[in-house]
C-alpha positions as a printed NumPy array, in Angstrom:
array([[ -0.002,   0.073,  -0.026],
       [  1.512,   3.229,  -1.053],
       [  2.264,   5.4  ,   2.041],
       [  0.291,   8.719,   2.24 ],
       [  3.034,  11.218,   3.138],
       [  2.283,  13.839,   5.448],
       [  5.147,  16.031,   4.435],
       [  3.94 ,  19.612,   3.659],
       [  5.253,  21.269,   0.534],
       [  5.133,  25.018,   1.064],
       [  5.583,  27.236,  -1.995],
       [  6.476,  30.656,  -0.286],
       [  6.027,  33.466,  -2.593],
       [  7.746,  36.478,  -1.037],
       [  6.98 ,  39.839,  -2.943],
       [  8.706,  42.888,  -1.689],
       [  7.193,  46.47 ,  -2.074],
       [ 10.245,  48.59 ,  -2.322],
       [  9.938,  51.675,  -4.502],
       [ 12.519,  50.31 ,  -6.856],
       [ 10.484,  47.338,  -7.846],
       [ 12.799,  44.852,  -6.429],
       [ 11.235,  41.536,  -5.246],
       [ 12.208,  38.755,  -3.223],
       [ 12.314,  35.36 ,  -4.859],
       [  9.441,  32.911,  -4.616],
       [ 10.742,  29.824,  -2.836],
       [  9.897,  26.314,  -1.721],
       [ 10.036,  26.12 ,   2.006],
       [ 10.35 ,  22.348,   1.679],
       [ 11.951,  21.587,  -1.638],
       [ 11.546,  17.722,  -1.796],
       [  8.629,  15.381,  -2.152],
       [  8.624,  11.574,  -2.504],
       [  7.66 ,   9.901,  -5.708],
       [  4.338,   8.042,  -5.314],
       [  3.146,   9.993,  -2.208],
       [  0.31 ,  12.598,  -1.541],
       [  1.569,  15.916,  -0.605],
       [ -0.114,  19.13 ,   0.643],
       [  1.27 ,  22.399,  -0.915],
       [  0.714,  25.783,   0.672],
       [  1.329,  28.751,  -1.321],
       [  1.894,  31.743,   0.968],
       [  1.465,  35.402,  -0.357],
       [  2.72 ,  37.816,   2.134],
       [  2.583,  41.07 ,   0.179],
       [  0.897,  42.797,  -2.886],
       [  2.427,  44.095,  -6.005],
       [  4.237,  47.391,  -5.225],
       [  1.64 ,  47.892,  -2.334],
       [ -1.503,  47.057,  -4.48 ],
       [ -3.904,  44.395,  -2.879],
       [ -3.81 ,  40.792,  -4.321],
       [ -7.019,  39.857,  -6.209],
       [ -5.984,  36.444,  -7.807],
       [ -3.455,  33.72 ,  -7.296],
       [ -2.761,  31.439, -10.089],
       [ -0.768,  28.068,  -9.779],
       [  0.374,  26.061, -12.812],
       [  0.495,  22.472, -12.057],
       [  3.495,  20.643, -13.604],
       [  3.124,  17.379, -15.358],
       [  3.919,  14.706, -12.766],
       [  1.455,  16.046, -10.17 ],
       [ -1.976,  14.322, -10.427],
       [ -5.149,  13.797,  -8.499],
       [ -4.955,  17.592,  -7.6  ],
       [ -7.549,  18.763,  -5.297],
       [ -7.31 ,  22.496,  -4.208],
       [ -8.75 ,  23.933,  -0.895],
       [-11.643,  26.491,  -1.223],
       [-11.231,  29.856,   0.657],
       [-13.983,  31.816,   2.098],
       [-14.414,  35.203,   0.216],
       [-12.472,  33.707,  -2.835],
       [-13.663,  32.033,  -6.04 ],
       [-11.994,  28.708,  -6.978],
       [-11.538,  27.523, -10.491],
       [ -9.458,  24.743, -12.046],
       [ -8.564,  24.007, -15.725],
       [ -8.202,  20.633, -16.992],
       [ -6.14 ,  19.56 , -19.91 ],
       [ -4.246,  16.633, -21.731],
       [ -0.688,  15.808, -20.114],
       [  2.118,  15.644, -22.551],
       [  2.223,  11.875, -21.768],
       [  0.185,   9.434, -19.745],
       [  1.593,   8.978, -16.206],
       [  0.716,   6.686, -13.431],
       [ -1.863,   7.958, -10.89 ],
       [ -4.087,   6.716,  -8.05 ],
       [ -4.   ,   2.967,  -7.522],
       [ -1.654,   2.464, -10.387],
       [ -4.207,   3.629, -13.109],
       [ -2.544,   5.443, -16.119],
       [ -3.968,   8.863, -16.693],
       [ -3.675,  11.174, -19.542],
       [ -5.313,  14.344, -18.288],
       [ -5.969,  16.291, -15.119],
       [ -5.832,  19.619, -13.339],
       [ -3.092,  21.826, -14.88 ],
       [ -4.141,  25.205, -13.367],
       [ -5.802,  26.422, -10.219],
       [ -6.917,  30.061,  -9.832],
       [ -8.28 ,  31.578,  -6.64 ],
       [ -9.861,  35.024,  -7.647],
       [-12.234,  37.591,  -6.465],
       [-10.813,  38.327,  -3.136],
       [ -8.897,  41.141,  -1.735],
       [ -5.796,  40.489,   0.128],
       [ -4.346,  43.748,   1.349],
       [ -0.594,  44.44 ,   1.051],
       [ -0.335,  44.553,   4.841],
       [ -1.786,  41.173,   5.354],
       [ -0.802,  37.741,   4.325],
       [ -2.851,  34.526,   3.342],
       [ -2.279,  30.868,   2.295],
       [ -3.589,  29.007,  -0.818],
       [ -3.752,  25.226,  -0.429],
       [ -3.897,  22.279,  -2.702],
       [ -2.896,  18.621,  -2.446],
       [ -1.52 ,  16.274,  -5.261],
       [ -0.076,  12.905,  -5.726],
       [  3.434,  12.98 ,  -6.931],
       [  3.127,  10.268,  -9.737],
       [  5.201,   7.169,  -9.323],
       [  6.076,   7.582, -13.001],
       [  8.176,  10.607, -12.027],
       [ 11.829,   9.485, -11.478],
       [ 13.831,  10.427,  -8.397],
       [ 15.864,  13.533,  -9.107],
       [ 13.416,  15.017, -11.389],
       [ 12.783,  18.716, -10.792],
       [  9.214,  19.936, -11.122],
       [  8.792,  23.717, -11.583],
       [  5.653,  25.209,  -9.974],
       [  5.064,  28.664, -11.38 ],
       [  2.968,  30.98 ,  -9.31 ],
       [  1.387,  34.145, -10.56 ],
       [ -0.058,  36.793,  -8.096],
       [ -2.557,  39.327,  -9.805],
       [ -3.069,  42.68 ,  -8.13 ],
       [ -5.457,  45.478,  -8.513],
       [ -2.416,  47.196, -10.306],
       [ -0.013,  44.898, -11.876],
       [  1.125,  41.399, -11.324],
       [  4.165,  39.278, -10.436],
       [  4.676,  35.994, -12.21 ],
       [  7.246,  33.612, -10.724],
       [  7.774,  31.456, -13.89 ],
       [ 11.154,  31.585, -15.156],
       [ 12.984,  28.269, -15.253],
       [ 16.667,  27.752, -15.238],
       [ 18.382,  25.75 , -18.029],
       [ 20.082,  22.561, -16.958],
       [ 23.628,  23.229, -15.852],
       [ 23.159,  27.026, -15.975],
       [ 24.281,  29.232, -13.145],
       [ 22.552,  32.288, -14.475],
       [ 20.595,  34.314, -11.869],
       [ 16.974,  34.677, -12.829],
       [ 14.892,  37.693, -11.789],
       [ 11.561,  35.866, -11.402],
       [ 12.4  ,  32.017, -10.894],
       [  9.576,  29.487, -10.455],
       [  9.627,  27.532,  -7.273],
       [ 10.967,  24.043,  -7.877],
       [  9.984,  20.687,  -6.327],
       [ 12.647,  17.995,  -6.412],
       [ 11.308,  14.601,  -6.482],
       [ 12.919,  12.21 ,  -3.889],
       [ 12.968,   8.268,  -4.159],
       [  9.591,   6.621,  -2.934],
       [  9.136,   3.924,  -0.736],
       [  9.211,   0.517,  -2.063],
       [  5.699,  -0.786,  -2.867],
       [  4.402,  -3.729,  -0.93 ],
       [  3.327,  -6.629,  -2.863],
       [ -0.254,  -8.078,  -2.319],
       [  0.276, -10.965,  -4.951],
       [  1.887, -14.075,  -4.003],
       [  5.533, -14.121,  -5.139],
       [  5.827, -18.053,  -5.273],
       [  3.224, -20.546,  -4.972],
       [  4.176, -24.218,  -4.136],
       [  2.246, -27.25 ,  -5.355],
       [  3.302, -31.043,  -5.361],
       [  6.979, -30.081,  -5.687],
       [  6.406, -27.142,  -8.208],
       [  7.541, -23.664,  -7.394],
       [  5.358, -21.433,  -9.524],
       [  6.401, -17.637,  -9.774],
       [  6.901, -14.785,  -9.928],
       [  4.023, -14.638, -12.18 ],
       [  3.018, -11.288, -13.929],
       [  1.144,  -9.799, -16.833],
       [  1.509,  -6.524, -18.836],
       [ -0.891,  -3.677, -18.944],
       [ -2.508,  -3.21 , -22.325],
       [ -3.37 ,   0.017, -24.467],
       [ -6.918,   0.755, -25.049],
       [ -8.358,  -1.345, -27.823],
       [ -5.714,  -4.15 , -27.664],
       [ -7.469,  -7.568, -27.912],
       [ -5.194,  -9.652, -26.003],
       [ -2.67 ,  -9.7  , -23.095],
       [  0.394, -11.811, -22.3  ],
       [  1.032, -13.445, -18.993],
       [  4.271, -14.753, -17.825],
       [  5.791, -16.863, -14.97 ],
       [  8.576, -19.29 , -13.905],
       [  7.992, -22.968, -13.038],
       [ 10.455, -24.895, -11.106],
       [ 10.162, -28.672, -10.574],
       [ 11.818, -29.454,  -7.309],
       [ 10.372, -33.023,  -7.127],
       [ 11.59 , -36.309,  -8.415],
       [  8.826, -36.742, -11.169],
       [  7.856, -34.785, -14.354],
       [  4.784, -32.731, -14.407],
       [  3.085, -31.134, -17.347],
       [  1.082, -27.706, -17.574],
       [ -1.979, -28.781, -19.432],
       [ -3.93 , -25.537, -19.463],
       [ -4.287, -21.968, -17.931],
       [ -7.481, -20.164, -17.199],
       [ -7.035, -16.44 , -16.575],
       [ -9.939, -13.889, -15.95 ],
       [-10.605, -10.829, -18.073],
       [-10.883, -12.512, -21.561],
       [-12.96 , -14.844, -23.555],
       [-10.434, -17.526, -23.492],
       [ -6.851, -18.447, -22.367],
       [ -4.153, -20.219, -24.474],
       [ -0.619, -21.226, -23.794],
       [  1.595, -19.941, -26.796],
       [  5.074, -20.183, -28.28 ],
       [  6.894, -17.683, -30.188],
       [  9.456, -19.213, -32.598],
       [ 11.105, -18.524, -36.027],
       [  9.386, -20.276, -38.874],
       [ 11.104, -19.743, -42.171],
       [ 12.918, -16.666, -40.757],
       [  9.834, -15.115, -39.52 ],
       [  8.605, -14.88 , -35.831],
       [  5.285, -16.509, -35.357],
       [  3.1  , -17.419, -32.372],
       [  1.418, -20.746, -32.205],
       [ -0.492, -22.584, -29.476],
       [  0.972, -25.359, -27.61 ],
       [ -1.03 , -28.187, -25.98 ],
       [  1.355, -28.813, -22.986],
       [  4.61 , -27.81 , -21.395],
       [  6.652, -30.528, -19.622],
       [  8.647, -29.635, -16.539],
       [ 11.18 , -32.372, -15.877],
       [ 12.462, -33.064, -12.402],
       [ 15.006, -30.409, -11.363],
       [ 14.241, -28.284, -14.402],
       [ 13.056, -24.618, -14.627],
       [ 10.865, -23.41 , -17.342],
       [ 10.375, -19.705, -17.869],
       [  7.317, -18.235, -19.627],
       [  8.429, -14.761, -20.931],
       [  8.062, -12.167, -23.625],
       [  9.411, -13.524, -26.794],
       [  9.195, -17.236, -25.797],
       [  6.572, -19.573, -24.134],
       [  3.805, -17.438, -22.686],
       [  0.31 , -17.263, -21.714],
       [ -2.404, -15.322, -23.753],
       [ -5.502, -13.889, -22.529],
       [ -7.722, -13.698, -25.672],
       [-10.496, -11.422, -26.379],
       [ -9.981,  -8.879, -23.488],
       [-13.253,  -7.518, -21.886],
       [-11.444,  -4.406, -20.997],
       [ -7.73 ,  -3.016, -20.855],
       [ -5.551,  -4.32 , -18.285],
       [ -4.401,  -1.477, -16.079],
       [ -0.849,  -1.001, -14.608],
       [ -0.986,  -2.27 , -10.796],
       [ -4.003,  -4.507, -11.306],
       [ -4.033,  -8.159, -10.473],
       [ -5.268, -10.609, -12.909],
       [ -6.342, -13.956, -11.046],
       [ -6.054, -17.185, -12.804],
       [ -5.606, -21.004, -12.429],
       [ -2.916, -23.204, -13.912],
       [ -3.981, -26.794, -14.564],
       [ -1.302, -29.383, -14.141],
       [ -1.252, -33.194, -14.834],
       [ -0.103, -34.069, -11.229],
       [ -0.222, -30.788,  -9.21 ],
       [ -3.868, -30.241, -10.468],
       [ -5.375, -26.888, -10.437],
       [ -3.246, -24.208,  -8.877],
       [ -4.498, -20.669,  -8.187],
       [ -2.109, -17.822,  -9.239],
       [ -2.249, -14.077,  -9.286],
       [ -0.691, -12.076, -12.157],
       [  0.292,  -8.428, -11.065],
       [  0.368,  -6.118, -13.943],
       [  3.533,  -4.288, -15.078],
       [  3.212,  -1.113, -17.193],
       [  2.804,  -1.386, -21.004],
       [  5.711,  -2.989, -22.92 ],
       [  7.51 ,  -4.123, -19.759],
       [ 10.042,  -6.956, -20.093],
       [ 10.087,  -7.849, -16.464],
       [  7.838,  -8.255, -13.444],
       [  6.659,  -5.339, -11.588],
       [  8.898,  -4.701,  -8.433],
       [  5.734,  -4.471,  -6.22 ],
       [  1.923,  -3.89 ,  -6.349],
       [  0.519,  -1.082,  -4.16 ],
       [ -2.847,   0.734,  -3.689],
       [ -4.112,   3.415,  -1.482]])
C-alpha cells in the first residue's frame, strides 16, 4: 500500500514592496517530495504588488502532479482548468491517466498589502516521475494594479541568476511498494512464480502473462492449460522462428522435468488472454488458475506491469 506522506510542501511567494520594484524570490520552503506520495502544498502570499492588494493567485500544476484537489477559501472564487498531459502517467491505484488539473485559480478576493494569506492544494506525485526530477511550479500573483509572475525556469547546468524564478519541487525516491500478490506458489513439488502480466493499451484485443515454473520434485509434471480472468479464453503459446519469420502458435502442454526450470517470458513461451473484456491497467492483479497433470489446479495471481515491460513489476501497491 502506498504510504500517504504527510510532508507539507510549502511554496512561499515573497513579494517585496520597495519603490525600486525589487522583489524577493518565490521559494519552496520544503524543496523535496517523495515519488508516489500525496503532498499538501501551501502557497503563501505575504505582500501585494508594489503595495497594491492581491486579487487573484494562479498556480500552474506541472506534469507529474496528479489527483490535484485545491482547498476552497472563504471570500474567494475557486476554479481549475483541466487539460491533456504531454504523456500518460501513473496515478492513483496504479491507473494510467492522460489528463487532469493543470491550473488552479483563486480570484475575487482582496488581500491587502499589509496582510498575508495561504492558498492550499494537495496532489499525488506520480510514481512515473523518476527520483531526481525537478518540477517547476509557477505562481502568478495578480493585483489591482500589476502582477508578479514567478515563472522563469533555469536551463540545466546554467548558473545564471533569474529575476523571477519559479519555485521548484525536487522528487525524492519513494518507498518500495508492498506486494499483495503471492511471489511464489508451491504445489506438489512445483514452485510457481513470480507470475506477472503486462498492462495493455486501449483497444488491444489480447494480453500476455508470464511466470517461472521450477520442479523441485522427483517426477515430471505437465502444464496442460491456463485459465485467466478478463478475456473470452486463455491459451498457452510459443513464439518461434518459422522460415525466418517470428510466429506465435498454440502449444498443448509444457513438460517440466525433475530439477528443471521453465520460464514463460516475452518472446518465448507465454500465456495469452484472448478477447479482453477491458484493458489491463498497470498495478491491477489478474487472477488465474494453472492446470497441471499431477499438481492439479493451482490458483495464481498475475500483477500487471506497465505497457511494454520486459520484467515483473517490483511491487504492487494501492491506497
